N, C-alpha and C positions, 0 to 999 in steps of 0.2 A: 212189164205187162200186168194188168190188174188181175187179181184172183176173182174168179166168178163163183159166187156163193148163192145157194138157194135156201131161203128160209121157209120152212113148212110150219106154220103156226097160225092159229085163228085170231091172234091179237094184232089187229092192224096198227094200233098205236105203237107197239113194240117195233114193227117194221119201220114206221116213220122215224122213230128215234134212232134206230141203228143205221138206216140207210144213209143219213147225212154223215154220221161219224165215220162209218166204214168207207164211205165214198171219198172222204178226205184222206184216207189212208190206203188208197189203191185197192180197195175191195168193192167190186160191183155186186150189189145185193139185189136179188129178185125175190118176189113174195108169192107163195101159194097159200091160200087161207085154209086149206084142208088137205087130208091125205090123198084123195083121188086126183085132185088137181096138181098136187106135188108130184105124184107118180107120173102124171101126164107130162109135166114140164121136164122131169128127168129123162123120160123116154126120148124127148127131142134132143137130148145131149147138150154139151157145152158148159157143164159145171165142173168146178174143181173140188168143192166141199158142200156138204148139206148140213144145215142147222135144223134139227128136228125136235119139235115140242112133243113131250109125252102125252100131256093132257089136252086132247082135242075132242070135240063132239063128233059122233059118228065113228069113223075109223081112227083109232088112237095111234099114237106114235110108235108103240111097240109093233102093232100090226103093219104099219107102213115100213118100219125097219125090216121086218121079215120079208116083205115083198121086194124091197130094194136088194137085200142080200141074196135073193134067189138068182140074180143075174148081173149084179153090179158091185164092184169093189170100191166105189167112190168113198173117200173119207167122210164119216158122219159124226157130228157132235150133237149129243142129246141135250135138250133143255128140260130140266126136271124141277119139280117143286123142292124147296129147301127141306132137307131132312128126309126126303123120300128115298131111302136107301134101297128098298126093294126094286123100284123102277130102274135105278142105276145099275144094280147087279144084273138084272134081267137084260137090260140093254147091252151091257158090255159082253155078256155071255152070247148074245145073239149077233154080235159083230160090230157094235158101235165102237168108234175109235176113242171117244172121250165124252165127257159130260160136263155141263155147267149148271149149277143150282141157281134158280131164280130166288130173289133178285140178284143180278150180277152187274158188274161194271162193264161198259163197252170196251175198256182197255183190256180187261181180263179176257173177254170173248175174242178180241182181235188176236191176242197172244195164242189162245187155243186154236183158232182158225189157222194161223200160220204154222203152228207146230204140226197139226195133222196134215196140212198141205205138204209140208216138207217130207213127212213120213210117206205120204202117198206118191211123191215124186222124187225117188232116190237120186235122179240125175242132177237135182239142184245142189247136191252136196259137192259136185265138181264145178259149180258155177264160178266164173271168174269175172270180177268187175274191174273196170278201168276208167278213170276220169282224172283230168288235170295232173297227169304224171303219177297218180296213185293207183296201185294195183292191189286188189284184195282177192285172196283165194278163200272161198267160203268154207270148203270142207276142212282145210287145215288151219283156218283162222289166221293166216299169215298176211301181213301187210308190208308193202314196200313203197318207198317214195323215191322216184328217180333212180330206181335200181337198188336202193339201200333199205335194209330191213328196219321196220318200225315196231317198237314194243308198245302195245296198248292194253289197258285193262279190259275186262269183259264188257263193261258198260260202254266204254269208249269205242270198242270194236263194233258193237251193235249200233251205236249212234252213227258211226262212219258208214256202215252198210246202208242204214236208212237214208242218209244223205246221198250216197252214191247211186242208190236205186232211183232216186229222183233228181239226179244231177241236172242243173239248169233250171230247177223249179224250187220255189220257196216251200220249206217245211215249217209249219207253225211251231213255235217253241213249246206250247202246251201239248202238242200232239207228237213231239219228236220221240219221247221214250215209248209211247204207244206204238209208233211206227217201227221202232226197234224191237218191239215185242217184249219189253221189260216190265212185266206186271208185278215184279217183286221189289221195285225201287220206288220210294216215295218221291213225288215230284213237287218240290217247293219252287217258289218264284225264281230263285237263283240256281237251282240244281243244274238245269241245262246249261246255263251260262258258264258255270264252273267247269263242267265236262268239256264244253266247246273250247274254253280257254286252254285247257291242258292239251286237247286234241290238236289245236293249232300249233302249240309249241312242238309237239311230237312230229308234226308234219312239216315243220320248218316254215310255217306261215307267220309273217310279220304281224305281231299283235296290234301295232299301230296303224297298219295299212293292209289288213287281211285281204289276200287275193284268192286264196283257195276256198276258204269258208267265209262267205260274206254275211254280214249282219244286215238283215232287212228290218230297219227300225220299226218297232211296234208290232212286228209280225213274227219273225223267226229267223231262220238261216237258210243259206243256199250254197251248195257246192258247185263251183264253176266248172264248165266243161273245157275251159281253155287248156291247151297242151295235150289233149287226148291223142 
């Protein structure tokens, strides 16, 4: 299920840039161009995370944050100007869950969104994913294939989870590490291919005729649902 995120920011271009990228990574982004309309949208409910810009005309982000925290514990990521430490400190003291300094990469923002969403929903830690004979326990980071334990590196585990969350759908190569929330790993042209190759071996997938993790030429990879 896609995460539902509300962006409260007067920068319409930022929304346009983020909406496409996040949408490709199972995040449904809605936009409120100012504080009052952001509070109105939140009052209607249905959001998992709020992205809140500090510098907005009229009612600024700090004021909006105070209003939200009067009655709502929804995870909030503050968007601050680079080097503006005072706003970050005040925001965190008033109950913001995290902050990202502008300019930021969409991949970093995606990782922050997922991190605060997990903290806001403790039940996700007990989540269990199953597809194609593979079982993943999110909380304990344990993986099994046809009942046998599989040892994976941290990056391989995150990539596998990303594929399993979208089993039966293609995940673009360039977006896969972002989907896994790995903002600390540099993505070269062959990085994903190397991780996928090792992941296939660990899962017992024939590298010459891969059936569990299929290569979609020119696009990315897909984990099949066969054998669920």
